[in-house]
BATIBA-277289 format. One record per residue: residue number from 1; residue in one letter; chain; x, y, z of N, C-alpha, C in turn. Coordinates in steps of 0.2 Angstrom, whole numbers, plus 5000, padded with zeros to 4 digits. Example, Ala and Ser with C-alpha at 12.3 -4.5 7.8 and 13.67 -1.06 7.14 Angstrom:
REM residues 2
<1; a; A; <5066; 4972; 5039>; <5062; 4978; 5039>; <5066; 4984; 5039>>
<2; s; A; <5064; 4989; 5035>; <5068; 4995; 5036>; <5064; 5000; 5039>>
REM end
This chain:
REM residues 231
<1; x; A; <5258; 5098; 5176>; <5262; 5092; 5179>; <5257; 5087; 5183>>
<2; x; A; <5258; 5081; 5182>; <5254; 5076; 5185>; <5255; 5076; 5192>>
<3; x; A; <5250; 5076; 5197>; <5251; 5075; 5204>; <5254; 5068; 5206>>
<4; x; A; <5258; 5068; 5211>; <5261; 5062; 5213>; <5255; 5057; 5216>>
<5; x; A; <5251; 5059; 5220>; <5246; 5055; 5224>; <5241; 5060; 5227>>
<6; x; A; <5236; 5056; 5229>; <5230; 5060; 5233>; <5231; 5059; 5240>>
<7; x; A; <5231; 5064; 5244>; <5232; 5063; 5251>; <5226; 5066; 5255>>
<8; x; A; <5224; 5062; 5260>; <5219; 5065; 5265>; <5223; 5067; 5271>>
<9; x; A; <5222; 5074; 5272>; <5225; 5077; 5278>; <5220; 5079; 5283>>
<10; x; A; <5220; 5076; 5289>; <5215; 5078; 5294>; <5219; 5081; 5300>>
<11; x; A; <5218; 5087; 5301>; <5221; 5091; 5306>; <5217; 5097; 5308>>
<12; x; A; <5216; 5098; 5315>; <5212; 5103; 5317>; <5215; 5110; 5319>>
<13; x; A; <5222; 5109; 5319>; <5226; 5115; 5320>; <5227; 5119; 5313>>
<14; x; A; <5224; 5124; 5313>; <5224; 5128; 5306>; <5231; 5129; 5304>>
<15; x; A; <5235; 5132; 5308>; <5242; 5134; 5305>; <5246; 5128; 5303>>
<16; x; A; <5245; 5123; 5307>; <5249; 5117; 5305>; <5246; 5114; 5299>>
<17; x; A; <5239; 5114; 5298>; <5236; 5111; 5292>; <5238; 5114; 5286>>
<18; x; A; <5238; 5121; 5286>; <5240; 5125; 5280>; <5247; 5124; 5279>>
<19; x; A; <5251; 5123; 5284>; <5259; 5123; 5283>; <5260; 5116; 5279>>
<20; x; A; <5257; 5111; 5282>; <5258; 5104; 5279>; <5255; 5104; 5272>>
<21; x; A; <5249; 5106; 5271>; <5246; 5106; 5264>; <5250; 5110; 5259>>
<22; x; A; <5252; 5116; 5261>; <5256; 5120; 5256>; <5263; 5116; 5254>>
<23; x; A; <5266; 5113; 5259>; <5272; 5109; 5258>; <5271; 5103; 5254>>
<24; x; A; <5266; 5100; 5255>; <5264; 5094; 5251>; <5262; 5096; 5244>>
<25; x; A; <5259; 5101; 5243>; <5257; 5103; 5236>; <5262; 5106; 5232>>
<26; x; A; <5267; 5109; 5236>; <5274; 5111; 5233>; <5277; 5105; 5230>>
<27; x; A; <5276; 5099; 5232>; <5279; 5093; 5230>; <5275; 5089; 5225>>
<28; x; A; <5269; 5093; 5223>; <5265; 5090; 5218>; <5260; 5085; 5220>>
<29; x; A; <5259; 5085; 5227>; <5254; 5080; 5229>; <5247; 5084; 5229>>
<30; x; A; <5242; 5080; 5228>; <5235; 5083; 5228>; <5232; 5082; 5235>>
<31; x; A; <5231; 5087; 5239>; <5229; 5087; 5246>; <5222; 5089; 5247>>
<32; x; A; <5218; 5084; 5251>; <5212; 5086; 5253>; <5212; 5087; 5261>>
<33; x; A; <5211; 5093; 5263>; <5212; 5094; 5270>; <5205; 5095; 5274>>
<34; x; A; <5205; 5092; 5280>; <5198; 5093; 5284>; <5200; 5094; 5291>>
<35; x; A; <5195; 5097; 5295>; <5197; 5099; 5302>; <5194; 5095; 5307>>
<36; x; A; <5191; 5089; 5306>; <5189; 5085; 5311>; <5188; 5078; 5309>>
<37; x; A; <5187; 5073; 5313>; <5187; 5066; 5311>; <5181; 5064; 5307>>
<38; x; A; <5175; 5067; 5309>; <5169; 5065; 5305>; <5170; 5067; 5298>>
<39; x; A; <5173; 5073; 5297>; <5174; 5075; 5290>; <5179; 5071; 5286>>
<40; x; A; <5184; 5068; 5290>; <5189; 5064; 5286>; <5185; 5057; 5284>>
<41; x; A; <5181; 5055; 5289>; <5177; 5049; 5287>; <5173; 5050; 5281>>
<42; x; A; <5169; 5055; 5281>; <5165; 5057; 5275>; <5169; 5057; 5269>>
<43; x; A; <5174; 5061; 5269>; <5178; 5062; 5263>; <5181; 5055; 5260>>
<44; x; A; <5183; 5051; 5265>; <5186; 5044; 5263>; <5181; 5040; 5260>>
<45; x; A; <5175; 5041; 5262>; <5170; 5037; 5259>; <5168; 5039; 5252>>
<46; x; A; <5170; 5045; 5250>; <5168; 5047; 5244>; <5174; 5048; 5239>>
<47; x; A; <5180; 5048; 5241>; <5186; 5049; 5237>; <5191; 5043; 5238>>
<48; x; A; <5194; 5042; 5232>; <5200; 5037; 5233>; <5206; 5040; 5234>>
<49; x; A; <5209; 5039; 5240>; <5215; 5042; 5242>; <5221; 5037; 5242>>
<50; x; A; <5227; 5040; 5242>; <5233; 5035; 5242>; <5236; 5035; 5248>>
<51; x; A; <5236; 5040; 5253>; <5239; 5040; 5259>; <5234; 5044; 5264>>
<52; x; A; <5234; 5042; 5270>; <5230; 5046; 5275>; <5234; 5049; 5281>>
<53; x; A; <5235; 5055; 5282>; <5238; 5059; 5287>; <5233; 5061; 5292>>
<54; x; A; <5233; 5058; 5298>; <5228; 5059; 5303>; <5231; 5062; 5310>>
<55; x; A; <5229; 5068; 5312>; <5230; 5070; 5319>; <5226; 5065; 5323>>
<56; x; A; <5228; 5064; 5329>; <5224; 5060; 5334>; <5219; 5064; 5338>>
<57; x; A; <5221; 5069; 5341>; <5216; 5073; 5345>; <5213; 5078; 5341>>
<58; x; A; <5207; 5076; 5338>; <5203; 5080; 5334>; <5195; 5081; 5337>>
<59; x; A; <5192; 5086; 5335>; <5185; 5086; 5337>; <5180; 5082; 5333>>
<60; x; A; <5174; 5080; 5336>; <5169; 5076; 5333>; <5171; 5069; 5334>>
<61; x; A; <5176; 5067; 5330>; <5179; 5060; 5330>; <5187; 5060; 5330>>
<62; x; A; <5190; 5057; 5335>; <5197; 5057; 5335>; <5200; 5053; 5329>>
<63; x; A; <5207; 5053; 5329>; <5211; 5050; 5324>; <5210; 5042; 5324>>
<64; x; A; <5210; 5040; 5330>; <5210; 5032; 5331>; <5203; 5030; 5328>>
<65; x; A; <5198; 5033; 5329>; <5191; 5031; 5326>; <5191; 5032; 5319>>
<66; x; A; <5194; 5037; 5316>; <5195; 5038; 5309>; <5199; 5032; 5306>>
<67; x; A; <5205; 5030; 5309>; <5209; 5025; 5307>; <5205; 5018; 5307>>
<68; x; A; <5201; 5017; 5312>; <5197; 5011; 5313>; <5192; 5010; 5307>>
<69; x; A; <5189; 5016; 5305>; <5184; 5016; 5300>; <5188; 5015; 5293>>
<70; x; A; <5194; 5018; 5292>; <5197; 5017; 5286>; <5199; 5009; 5285>>
<71; x; A; <5202; 5006; 5291>; <5204; 4999; 5290>; <5198; 4994; 5289>>
<72; x; A; <5192; 4996; 5291>; <5187; 4992; 5289>; <5186; 4992; 5282>>
<73; x; A; <5188; 4997; 5278>; <5187; 4997; 5271>; <5194; 4995; 5267>>
<74; x; A; <5199; 4996; 5270>; <5206; 4995; 5267>; <5211; 4993; 5271>>
<75; x; A; <5214; 4987; 5270>; <5220; 4985; 5274>; <5227; 4988; 5271>>
<76; x; A; <5226; 4991; 5265>; <5232; 4992; 5261>; <5234; 5000; 5261>>
<77; x; A; <5229; 5004; 5261>; <5231; 5011; 5261>; <5235; 5013; 5267>>
<78; x; A; <5241; 5017; 5266>; <5245; 5019; 5272>; <5242; 5024; 5276>>
<79; x; A; <5242; 5023; 5283>; <5240; 5028; 5288>; <5245; 5030; 5292>>
<80; x; A; <5246; 5037; 5292>; <5252; 5040; 5296>; <5248; 5044; 5301>>
<81; x; A; <5249; 5043; 5308>; <5247; 5048; 5313>; <5252; 5053; 5314>>
<82; x; A; <5250; 5059; 5315>; <5254; 5065; 5317>; <5251; 5068; 5323>>
<83; x; A; <5255; 5068; 5329>; <5252; 5069; 5335>; <5257; 5072; 5340>>
<84; x; A; <5254; 5076; 5345>; <5259; 5079; 5350>; <5259; 5073; 5356>>
<85; x; A; <5255; 5068; 5355>; <5256; 5063; 5360>; <5262; 5058; 5359>>
<86; x; A; <5267; 5059; 5363>; <5273; 5056; 5362>; <5275; 5050; 5367>>
<87; x; A; <5270; 5048; 5371>; <5271; 5043; 5376>; <5272; 5036; 5373>>
<88; x; A; <5275; 5031; 5376>; <5276; 5025; 5373>; <5269; 5022; 5372>>
<89; x; A; <5265; 5022; 5377>; <5258; 5020; 5376>; <5254; 5022; 5370>>
<90; x; A; <5255; 5029; 5369>; <5252; 5032; 5363>; <5254; 5029; 5357>>
<91; x; A; <5260; 5028; 5356>; <5263; 5025; 5350>; <5261; 5018; 5349>>
<92; x; A; <5261; 5014; 5354>; <5259; 5007; 5354>; <5251; 5007; 5351>>
<93; x; A; <5247; 5011; 5355>; <5240; 5011; 5353>; <5239; 5013; 5346>>
<94; x; A; <5243; 5018; 5343>; <5243; 5020; 5336>; <5244; 5015; 5331>>
<95; x; A; <5249; 5011; 5333>; <5250; 5005; 5328>; <5245; 5000; 5329>>
<96; x; A; <5242; 4999; 5335>; <5237; 4994; 5336>; <5231; 4996; 5332>>
<97; x; A; <5230; 5003; 5332>; <5224; 5005; 5328>; <5224; 5005; 5321>>
<98; x; A; <5230; 5003; 5318>; <5231; 5002; 5311>; <5235; 5006; 5307>>
<99; x; A; <5239; 5010; 5311>; <5244; 5015; 5308>; <5250; 5011; 5305>>
<100; x; A; <5252; 5014; 5300>; <5259; 5011; 5297>; <5265; 5015; 5299>>
<101; x; A; <5263; 5021; 5302>; <5269; 5025; 5305>; <5266; 5030; 5310>>
<102; x; A; <5270; 5033; 5314>; <5268; 5038; 5319>; <5273; 5043; 5320>>
<103; x; A; <5271; 5049; 5318>; <5276; 5055; 5319>; <5274; 5060; 5324>>
<104; x; A; <5278; 5062; 5328>; <5277; 5066; 5334>; <5278; 5073; 5332>>
<105; x; A; <5273; 5078; 5334>; <5274; 5085; 5333>; <5279; 5088; 5338>>
<106; x; A; <5283; 5093; 5336>; <5284; 5095; 5330>; <5288; 5091; 5326>>
<107; x; A; <5288; 5090; 5319>; <5291; 5086; 5315>; <5294; 5090; 5309>>
<108; x; A; <5299; 5087; 5306>; <5303; 5089; 5300>; <5299; 5087; 5294>>
<109; x; A; <5297; 5092; 5290>; <5294; 5091; 5284>; <5298; 5086; 5279>>
<110; x; A; <5304; 5086; 5279>; <5308; 5082; 5275>; <5307; 5075; 5277>>
<111; x; A; <5306; 5074; 5284>; <5305; 5067; 5286>; <5298; 5064; 5284>>
<112; x; A; <5293; 5069; 5284>; <5287; 5067; 5282>; <5287; 5065; 5274>>
<113; x; A; <5290; 5069; 5270>; <5291; 5068; 5263>; <5294; 5061; 5261>>
<114; x; A; <5299; 5060; 5265>; <5303; 5054; 5264>; <5298; 5048; 5265>>
<115; x; A; <5295; 5048; 5271>; <5290; 5043; 5273>; <5285; 5042; 5268>>
<116; x; A; <5282; 5047; 5265>; <5277; 5047; 5260>; <5280; 5043; 5254>>
<117; x; A; <5286; 5045; 5252>; <5289; 5042; 5246>; <5290; 5034; 5247>>
<118; x; A; <5292; 5032; 5253>; <5293; 5025; 5254>; <5286; 5021; 5254>>
<119; x; A; <5281; 5024; 5257>; <5274; 5021; 5257>; <5271; 5020; 5250>>
<120; x; A; <5272; 5026; 5246>; <5269; 5026; 5240>; <5273; 5021; 5235>>
<121; x; A; <5279; 5021; 5235>; <5283; 5016; 5231>; <5281; 5009; 5233>>
<122; x; A; <5280; 5008; 5239>; <5278; 5001; 5241>; <5271; 4999; 5238>>
<123; x; A; <5266; 5004; 5239>; <5260; 5003; 5236>; <5260; 5002; 5229>>
<124; x; A; <5264; 5006; 5225>; <5264; 5005; 5218>; <5267; 4998; 5216>>
<125; x; A; <5272; 4996; 5220>; <5274; 4989; 5218>; <5269; 4984; 5220>>
<126; x; A; <5265; 4985; 5225>; <5260; 4980; 5227>; <5255; 4979; 5221>>
<127; x; A; <5253; 4985; 5218>; <5248; 4984; 5213>; <5251; 4984; 5206>>
<128; x; A; <5257; 4983; 5205>; <5260; 4982; 5198>; <5257; 4976; 5195>>
<129; x; A; <5257; 4977; 5188>; <5254; 4972; 5184>; <5258; 4965; 5184>>
<130; x; A; <5264; 4965; 5185>; <5268; 4959; 5186>; <5266; 4955; 5192>>
<131; x; A; <5264; 4949; 5191>; <5263; 4945; 5197>; <5269; 4943; 5200>>
<132; x; A; <5269; 4943; 5206>; <5275; 4942; 5210>; <5274; 4935; 5214>>
<133; x; A; <5277; 4930; 5212>; <5276; 4923; 5216>; <5283; 4920; 5218>>
<134; x; A; <5283; 4917; 5223>; <5289; 4914; 5226>; <5287; 4906; 5227>>
<135; x; A; <5292; 4902; 5226>; <5292; 4895; 5228>; <5296; 4894; 5234>>
<136; x; A; <5294; 4893; 5240>; <5298; 4892; 5246>; <5297; 4884; 5248>>
<137; x; A; <5302; 4881; 5245>; <5302; 4873; 5246>; <5295; 4871; 5243>>
<138; x; A; <5291; 4868; 5248>; <5285; 4865; 5246>; <5279; 4870; 5246>>
<139; x; A; <5281; 4876; 5248>; <5276; 4881; 5249>; <5276; 4886; 5243>>
<140; x; A; <5270; 4888; 5241>; <5269; 4893; 5236>; <5267; 4900; 5239>>
<141; x; A; <5270; 4905; 5237>; <5268; 4912; 5240>; <5267; 4916; 5234>>
<142; x; A; <5261; 4919; 5234>; <5258; 4924; 5229>; <5258; 4930; 5233>>
<143; x; A; <5263; 4934; 5231>; <5263; 4941; 5235>; <5258; 4946; 5232>>
<144; x; A; <5257; 4945; 5225>; <5252; 4950; 5222>; <5245; 4949; 5225>>
<145; x; A; <5243; 4943; 5226>; <5236; 4941; 5229>; <5236; 4940; 5236>>
<146; x; A; <5242; 4941; 5240>; <5242; 4940; 5247>; <5240; 4933; 5249>>
<147; x; A; <5243; 4928; 5246>; <5240; 4921; 5247>; <5246; 4917; 5247>>
<148; x; A; <5245; 4912; 5252>; <5250; 4907; 5253>; <5247; 4900; 5253>>
<149; x; A; <5250; 4895; 5249>; <5247; 4889; 5248>; <5252; 4883; 5251>>
<150; x; A; <5250; 4879; 5255>; <5254; 4873; 5257>; <5250; 4867; 5257>>
<151; x; A; <5252; 4861; 5260>; <5248; 4855; 5260>; <5242; 4856; 5265>>
<152; x; A; <5242; 4861; 5269>; <5236; 4862; 5274>; <5231; 4866; 5271>>
<153; x; A; <5232; 4869; 5265>; <5227; 4873; 5262>; <5230; 4880; 5259>>
<154; x; A; <5225; 4884; 5258>; <5227; 4891; 5255>; <5225; 4896; 5261>>
<155; x; A; <5230; 4901; 5262>; <5229; 4905; 5267>; <5229; 4912; 5264>>
<156; x; A; <5225; 4917; 5267>; <5225; 4924; 5265>; <5230; 4927; 5270>>
<157; x; A; <5235; 4931; 5268>; <5239; 4935; 5272>; <5237; 4942; 5273>>
<158; x; A; <5239; 4945; 5278>; <5239; 4952; 5279>; <5244; 4955; 5275>>
<159; x; A; <5243; 4962; 5274>; <5248; 4965; 5270>; <5255; 4965; 5273>>
<160; x; A; <5256; 4966; 5279>; <5262; 4966; 5283>; <5265; 4960; 5283>>
<161; x; A; <5261; 4954; 5284>; <5264; 4948; 5284>; <5267; 4946; 5277>>
<162; x; A; <5264; 4948; 5271>; <5266; 4947; 5265>; <5272; 4951; 5263>>
<163; x; A; <5272; 4957; 5266>; <5278; 4962; 5265>; <5284; 4959; 5268>>
<164; x; A; <5283; 4956; 5274>; <5289; 4953; 5278>; <5291; 4947; 5274>>
<165; x; A; <5287; 4942; 5272>; <5289; 4936; 5269>; <5292; 4937; 5262>>
<166; x; A; <5290; 4942; 5259>; <5293; 4944; 5252>; <5300; 4946; 5253>>
<167; x; A; <5301; 4950; 5259>; <5308; 4952; 5260>; <5313; 4946; 5262>>
<168; x; A; <5310; 4942; 5266>; <5314; 4936; 5267>; <5315; 4932; 5261>>
<169; x; A; <5310; 4931; 5257>; <5311; 4927; 5251>; <5317; 4930; 5246>>
<170; x; A; <5317; 4937; 5246>; <5322; 4940; 5242>; <5329; 4940; 5245>>
<171; x; A; <5330; 4938; 5252>; <5336; 4938; 5255>; <5337; 4931; 5259>>
<172; x; A; <5337; 4925; 5255>; <5337; 4919; 5259>; <5344; 4917; 5261>>
<173; x; A; <5345; 4913; 5266>; <5351; 4909; 5268>; <5357; 4914; 5270>>
<174; x; A; <5355; 4919; 5273>; <5360; 4924; 5276>; <5357; 4927; 5282>>
<175; x; A; <5361; 4930; 5287>; <5359; 4933; 5293>; <5356; 4940; 5291>>
<176; x; A; <5350; 4941; 5293>; <5347; 4948; 5291>; <5347; 4952; 5298>>
<177; x; A; <5350; 4957; 5299>; <5350; 4961; 5305>; <5343; 4964; 5306>>
<178; x; A; <5341; 4965; 5312>; <5334; 4967; 5314>; <5333; 4974; 5311>>
<179; x; A; <5338; 4979; 5312>; <5337; 4985; 5309>; <5336; 4985; 5301>>
<180; x; A; <5339; 4981; 5298>; <5339; 4980; 5291>; <5332; 4978; 5289>>
<181; x; A; <5329; 4973; 5292>; <5322; 4971; 5291>; <5317; 4977; 5292>>
<182; x; A; <5318; 4980; 5298>; <5313; 4986; 5300>; <5313; 4991; 5295>>
<183; x; A; <5319; 4993; 5293>; <5319; 4999; 5288>; <5316; 4997; 5281>>
<184; x; A; <5317; 4991; 5279>; <5315; 4989; 5273>; <5307; 4987; 5273>>
<185; x; A; <5305; 4985; 5278>; <5298; 4983; 5278>; <5293; 4988; 5282>>
<186; x; A; <5296; 4991; 5287>; <5292; 4996; 5291>; <5294; 5003; 5290>>
<187; x; A; <5299; 5004; 5286>; <5301; 5011; 5285>; <5306; 5014; 5289>>
<188; x; A; <5307; 5011; 5295>; <5312; 5014; 5300>; <5314; 5009; 5305>>
<189; x; A; <5319; 5010; 5309>; <5322; 5006; 5314>; <5319; 5009; 5321>>
<190; x; A; <5314; 5006; 5324>; <5311; 5009; 5330>; <5310; 5003; 5334>>
<191; x; A; <5311; 5004; 5341>; <5310; 4999; 5346>; <5303; 4996; 5346>>
<192; x; A; <5298; 5001; 5346>; <5291; 4998; 5346>; <5289; 4994; 5340>>
<193; x; A; <5292; 4997; 5334>; <5290; 4993; 5328>; <5294; 4986; 5328>>
<194; x; A; <5300; 4986; 5332>; <5303; 4980; 5333>; <5299; 4974; 5336>>
<195; x; A; <5295; 4977; 5341>; <5291; 4972; 5345>; <5285; 4969; 5340>>
<196; x; A; <5283; 4974; 5336>; <5278; 4972; 5331>; <5281; 4967; 5326>>
<197; x; A; <5287; 4968; 5324>; <5290; 4964; 5319>; <5291; 4957; 5322>>
<198; x; A; <5293; 4956; 5329>; <5293; 4949; 5332>; <5287; 4945; 5331>>
<199; x; A; <5281; 4949; 5332>; <5275; 4946; 5332>; <5273; 4943; 5325>>
<200; x; A; <5275; 4947; 5320>; <5274; 4945; 5313>; <5278; 4940; 5311>>
<201; x; A; <5285; 4940; 5314>; <5289; 4934; 5312>; <5286; 4927; 5315>>
<202; x; A; <5283; 4928; 5321>; <5280; 4922; 5324>; <5274; 4919; 5319>>
<203; x; A; <5270; 4924; 5316>; <5265; 4922; 5312>; <5267; 4919; 5306>>
<204; x; A; <5272; 4922; 5303>; <5275; 4919; 5297>; <5278; 4912; 5298>>
<205; x; A; <5282; 4912; 5304>; <5285; 4905; 5305>; <5279; 4899; 5305>>
<206; x; A; <5273; 4901; 5308>; <5268; 4896; 5308>; <5266; 4894; 5301>>
<207; x; A; <5266; 4898; 5296>; <5264; 4897; 5290>; <5269; 4892; 5286>>
<208; x; A; <5276; 4893; 5288>; <5281; 4889; 5285>; <5282; 4882; 5288>>
<209; x; A; <5278; 4881; 5294>; <5279; 4874; 5297>; <5277; 4868; 5292>>
<210; x; A; <5273; 4870; 5287>; <5271; 4865; 5282>; <5277; 4862; 5278>>
<211; x; A; <5283; 4865; 5278>; <5289; 4862; 5275>; <5294; 4862; 5280>>
<212; x; A; <5296; 4857; 5284>; <5301; 4857; 5289>; <5308; 4859; 5287>>
<213; x; A; <5309; 4858; 5280>; <5316; 4860; 5278>; <5317; 4868; 5277>>
<214; x; A; <5311; 4871; 5277>; <5311; 4879; 5277>; <5312; 4881; 5284>>
<215; x; A; <5317; 4885; 5286>; <5318; 4887; 5293>; <5319; 4895; 5294>>
<216; x; A; <5315; 4897; 5298>; <5315; 4905; 5300>; <5319; 4905; 5307>>
<217; x; A; <5325; 4906; 5307>; <5329; 4905; 5313>; <5330; 4912; 5316>>
<218; x; A; <5329; 4912; 5323>; <5331; 4919; 5326>; <5338; 4918; 5328>>
<219; x; A; <5342; 4923; 5326>; <5349; 4924; 5328>; <5350; 4929; 5334>>
<220; x; A; <5350; 4926; 5340>; <5350; 4931; 5346>; <5355; 4936; 5346>>
<221; x; A; <5353; 4942; 5347>; <5358; 4948; 5347>; <5359; 4951; 5340>>
<222; x; A; <5356; 4948; 5335>; <5358; 4950; 5328>; <5351; 4951; 5324>>
<223; x; A; <5348; 4945; 5323>; <5342; 4946; 5319>; <5339; 4939; 5317>>
<224; x; A; <5338; 4938; 5310>; <5335; 4932; 5308>; <5339; 4929; 5302>>
<225; x; A; <5338; 4922; 5301>; <5341; 4919; 5295>; <5335; 4915; 5292>>
<226; x; A; <5334; 4916; 5286>; <5328; 4912; 5282>; <5332; 4907; 5278>>
<227; x; A; <5331; 4901; 5280>; <5335; 4896; 5276>; <5330; 4892; 5271>>
<228; x; A; <5331; 4892; 5265>; <5327; 4889; 5260>; <5331; 4884; 5256>>
<229; x; A; <5329; 4877; 5256>; <5333; 4872; 5252>; <5333; 4874; 5245>>
<230; x; A; <5339; 4873; 5241>; <5339; 4873; 5234>; <5339; 4880; 5232>>
<231; x; A; <5340; 4885; 5236>; <5340; 4892; 5234>; <5348; 4895; 5234>>
REM end
């Protein structure tokens, strides 16, 4: 049977590491496990992985340092932190360090498996052979190449900016609830992710100013409405 994906697992707790590795391999994932941050960095440099699962508090180099190194090489590969650190500040720092998600120990393996499925499906769509392009009024949006073109020039988008704009393009001219956007783009409805979403909305809104007929409106207490003429 062909494995689903290659996963880098960095966890210094032997019991948890073996438990997670066994559970993932039972689901046909190919798992490479390591016990500290430096080993994780060395493995990432040598092997192509599809997802990285990183503990934060590890010997030699911590998970935040590993994530920073990974992000220097790839903006695309999903990074999920698994940690006992459950304070708000810890989660915020995790997302700031480049995480796509943050799971607090102890966690349910079914939750982890669902998250992996979401991120892997998203990555697969991202690299599909079919080029995904959208015309937003006078603005051209190339999701495949993460590029947006308007009268001011051509702009390279971050992956999350492109994911968000793509979802808006697929649901124009109606009110989108905050939780609906969070689940579709970030994988779950979470207060801290909601703060991040508002920041990305502001960034996307700046790109759209090139066409005044295209409006990304905040609907207070509900969410957003993306109005595109002629759609």
